[in-house]
TIRO-2110 file (N, C-alpha, C; in Angstrom, 1 decimal):
// TIRO-2110
0.8, -1.2, 0.0, N, 1, A
0.0, 0.0, 0.0, CA, 1, A
0.9, 1.2, 0.0, C, 1, A
0.6, 2.2, -0.9, N, 2, A
1.3, 3.4, -1.0, CA, 2, A
0.7, 4.5, -0.1, C, 2, A
1.5, 5.3, 0.5, N, 3, A
1.0, 6.4, 1.4, CA, 3, A
1.6, 7.7, 0.9, C, 3, A
0.7, 8.7, 0.6, N, 4, A
1.0, 10.0, 0.2, CA, 4, A
0.6, 11.0, 1.3, C, 4, A
1.6, 11.5, 2.0, N, 5, A
1.3, 12.5, 3.1, CA, 5, A
0.1, 12.1, 4.0, C, 5, A
0.1, 10.9, 4.4, N, 6, A
-0.9, 10.5, 5.4, CA, 6, A
-2.2, 9.9, 4.7, C, 6, A
-2.2, 9.9, 3.4, N, 7, A
-3.4, 9.3, 2.7, CA, 7, A
-3.1, 8.1, 2.0, C, 7, A
-4.0, 7.1, 1.9, N, 8, A
-3.8, 5.9, 1.2, CA, 8, A
-3.9, 6.2, -0.3, C, 8, A
-3.4, 5.3, -1.1, N, 9, A
-3.5, 5.5, -2.6, CA, 9, A
-4.9, 5.5, -3.1, C, 9, A
-5.8, 4.8, -2.5, N, 10, A
-7.2, 4.8, -2.9, CA, 10, A
-7.8, 6.2, -2.7, C, 10, A
-7.5, 6.9, -1.7, N, 11, A
-8.1, 8.2, -1.4, CA, 11, A
-7.5, 9.2, -2.4, C, 11, A
-6.2, 9.1, -2.8, N, 12, A
-5.6, 10.0, -3.7, CA, 12, A
-6.2, 9.8, -5.1, C, 12, A
-6.5, 8.6, -5.5, N, 13, A
-7.0, 8.4, -6.8, CA, 13, A
-8.5, 8.9, -6.9, C, 13, A
-9.2, 8.8, -5.8, N, 14, A
-10.6, 9.3, -5.8, CA, 14, A
-10.8, 10.8, -5.7, C, 14, A
-9.7, 11.5, -5.5, N, 15, A
-9.9, 13.0, -5.3, CA, 15, A
-10.3, 13.6, -6.6, C, 15, A
-11.2, 14.6, -6.5, N, 16, A
-11.6, 15.3, -7.6, CA, 16, A
-10.6, 16.3, -8.1, C, 16, A
-10.6, 16.6, -9.4, N, 17, A
-9.6, 17.6, -9.9, CA, 17, A
-10.2, 19.0, -9.6, C, 17, A
-9.3, 19.9, -9.2, N, 18, A
-9.7, 21.3, -8.9, CA, 18, A
-9.6, 22.1, -10.1, C, 18, A
-10.6, 23.0, -10.3, N, 19, A
-10.6, 23.9, -11.4, CA, 19, A
-10.8, 25.3, -10.9, C, 19, A
-10.3, 26.3, -11.7, N, 20, A
-10.4, 27.7, -11.2, CA, 20, A
-11.5, 28.4, -12.0, C, 20, A
-12.4, 29.2, -11.3, N, 21, A
-13.5, 29.9, -11.9, CA, 21, A
-13.1, 31.4, -12.0, C, 21, A
-13.3, 32.0, -13.2, N, 22, A
-13.1, 33.4, -13.3, CA, 22, A
-14.3, 34.1, -13.7, C, 22, A
-14.4, 35.4, -13.3, N, 23, A
-15.6, 36.2, -13.5, CA, 23, A
-15.7, 36.6, -15.0, C, 23, A
-16.9, 36.5, -15.5, N, 24, A
-17.1, 36.9, -17.0, CA, 24, A
-17.0, 38.4, -17.1, C, 24, A
-17.4, 39.1, -16.1, N, 25, A
-17.4, 40.6, -16.3, CA, 25, A
-16.0, 41.2, -16.2, C, 25, A
-15.3, 40.9, -15.1, N, 26, A
-14.0, 41.6, -14.9, CA, 26, A
-12.8, 40.6, -15.1, C, 26, A
-13.0, 39.3, -15.2, N, 27, A
-11.9, 38.4, -15.5, CA, 27, A
-11.1, 38.0, -14.3, C, 27, A
-11.4, 38.4, -13.1, N, 28, A
-10.6, 38.0, -11.9, CA, 28, A
-10.9, 36.6, -11.6, C, 28, A
-9.9, 35.9, -11.1, N, 29, A
-10.1, 34.5, -10.7, CA, 29, A
-10.3, 34.4, -9.2, C, 29, A
-11.6, 34.1, -8.9, N, 30, A
-12.0, 34.2, -7.5, CA, 30, A
-12.2, 32.9, -6.8, C, 30, A
-12.5, 31.8, -7.5, N, 31, A
-12.8, 30.6, -6.8, CA, 31, A
-12.0, 29.4, -7.4, C, 31, A
-11.7, 28.4, -6.6, N, 32, A
-11.3, 27.1, -7.0, CA, 32, A
-12.2, 26.1, -6.4, C, 32, A
-12.8, 25.2, -7.3, N, 33, A
-13.8, 24.3, -6.8, CA, 33, A
-13.4, 22.9, -7.4, C, 33, A
-13.8, 21.8, -6.7, N, 34, A
-13.6, 20.5, -7.3, CA, 34, A
-14.5, 20.1, -8.4, C, 34, A
-14.1, 19.4, -9.4, N, 35, A
-14.9, 19.0, -10.5, CA, 35, A
-14.7, 17.5, -10.7, C, 35, A
-15.8, 16.8, -11.0, N, 36, A
-15.8, 15.3, -11.2, CA, 36, A
-15.0, 15.0, -12.4, C, 36, A
-14.3, 13.9, -12.4, N, 37, A
-13.5, 13.5, -13.6, CA, 37, A
-14.4, 13.2, -14.8, C, 37, A
-15.6, 12.6, -14.6, N, 38, A
-16.4, 12.2, -15.8, CA, 38, A
-17.1, 13.4, -16.5, C, 38, A
-17.1, 14.6, -15.9, N, 39, A
-17.8, 15.7, -16.5, CA, 39, A
-16.9, 16.3, -17.6, C, 39, A
-17.5, 16.3, -18.8, N, 40, A
-16.8, 16.8, -20.0, CA, 40, A
-17.0, 18.2, -20.3, C, 40, A
-18.1, 18.8, -19.8, N, 41, A
-18.5, 20.2, -20.1, CA, 41, A
-17.7, 21.1, -19.2, C, 41, A
-17.5, 22.3, -19.6, N, 42, A
-16.9, 23.4, -18.8, CA, 42, A
-17.9, 23.8, -17.7, C, 42, A
-17.4, 24.1, -16.5, N, 43, A
-18.2, 24.4, -15.4, CA, 43, A
-18.6, 25.9, -15.5, C, 43, A
-19.9, 26.2, -15.2, N, 44, A
-20.3, 27.6, -15.2, CA, 44, A
-21.3, 27.8, -14.0, C, 44, A
-20.9, 28.7, -13.1, N, 45, A
-21.7, 28.9, -11.9, CA, 45, A
-21.9, 30.4, -11.7, C, 45, A
-23.0, 30.7, -11.0, N, 46, A
-23.3, 32.1, -10.7, CA, 46, A
-22.7, 32.3, -9.2, C, 46, A
-21.7, 33.1, -9.1, N, 47, A
-21.0, 33.3, -7.8, CA, 47, A
-20.9, 34.8, -7.6, C, 47, A
-20.5, 35.2, -6.3, N, 48, A
-20.3, 36.5, -5.9, CA, 48, A
-18.9, 36.9, -6.3, C, 48, A
-18.7, 38.0, -7.0, N, 49, A
-17.4, 38.6, -7.4, CA, 49, A
-17.1, 39.8, -6.4, C, 49, A
-16.0, 39.7, -5.7, N, 50, A
-15.7, 40.7, -4.7, CA, 50, A
-15.2, 42.0, -5.4, C, 50, A
-14.6, 41.8, -6.7, N, 51, A
-14.1, 42.9, -7.4, CA, 51, A
-15.3, 43.7, -8.0, C, 51, A
-16.3, 43.0, -8.6, N, 52, A
-17.5, 43.7, -9.2, CA, 52, A
-18.5, 44.1, -8.1, C, 52, A
-18.4, 43.4, -7.0, N, 53, A
-19.3, 43.6, -5.8, CA, 53, A
-20.8, 43.2, -6.2, C, 53, A
-20.9, 42.1, -7.0, N, 54, A
-22.2, 41.6, -7.4, CA, 54, A
-22.1, 40.2, -7.8, C, 54, A
-23.3, 39.5, -7.9, N, 55, A
-23.3, 38.1, -8.4, CA, 55, A
-23.2, 38.1, -9.9, C, 55, A
-22.2, 37.4, -10.4, N, 56, A
-22.0, 37.3, -11.9, CA, 56, A
-21.7, 35.8, -12.3, C, 56, A
-21.8, 35.5, -13.5, N, 57, A
-21.4, 34.2, -14.0, CA, 57, A
-19.9, 34.0, -13.9, C, 57, A
-19.5, 32.9, -13.4, N, 58, A
-18.1, 32.5, -13.4, CA, 58, A
-17.9, 31.3, -14.2, C, 58, A
-16.9, 31.3, -15.1, N, 59, A
-16.7, 30.1, -16.0, CA, 59, A
-15.3, 29.5, -15.6, C, 59, A
-15.2, 28.2, -16.0, N, 60, A
-14.0, 27.5, -15.7, CA, 60, A
-12.9, 28.0, -16.7, C, 60, A
-11.7, 28.2, -16.1, N, 61, A
-10.6, 28.7, -16.9, CA, 61, A
-9.7, 27.4, -17.3, C, 61, A
-8.8, 27.6, -18.2, N, 62, A
-7.9, 26.5, -18.6, CA, 62, A
-6.9, 26.2, -17.7, C, 62, A
END
């Protein structure tokens, strides 16, 4: 059994990939959220942007 910083190999494999969300309005990168491996579409969520001071659409960046 392999151990990575206190976690077993099974836990490391099952971890979701983190993606960064950027505001459509100002382009600032405000959030990093986990994304499932099977999801093929780019993530789009309505989140609060502290730079615009309002709720705007945030899209997944590359």
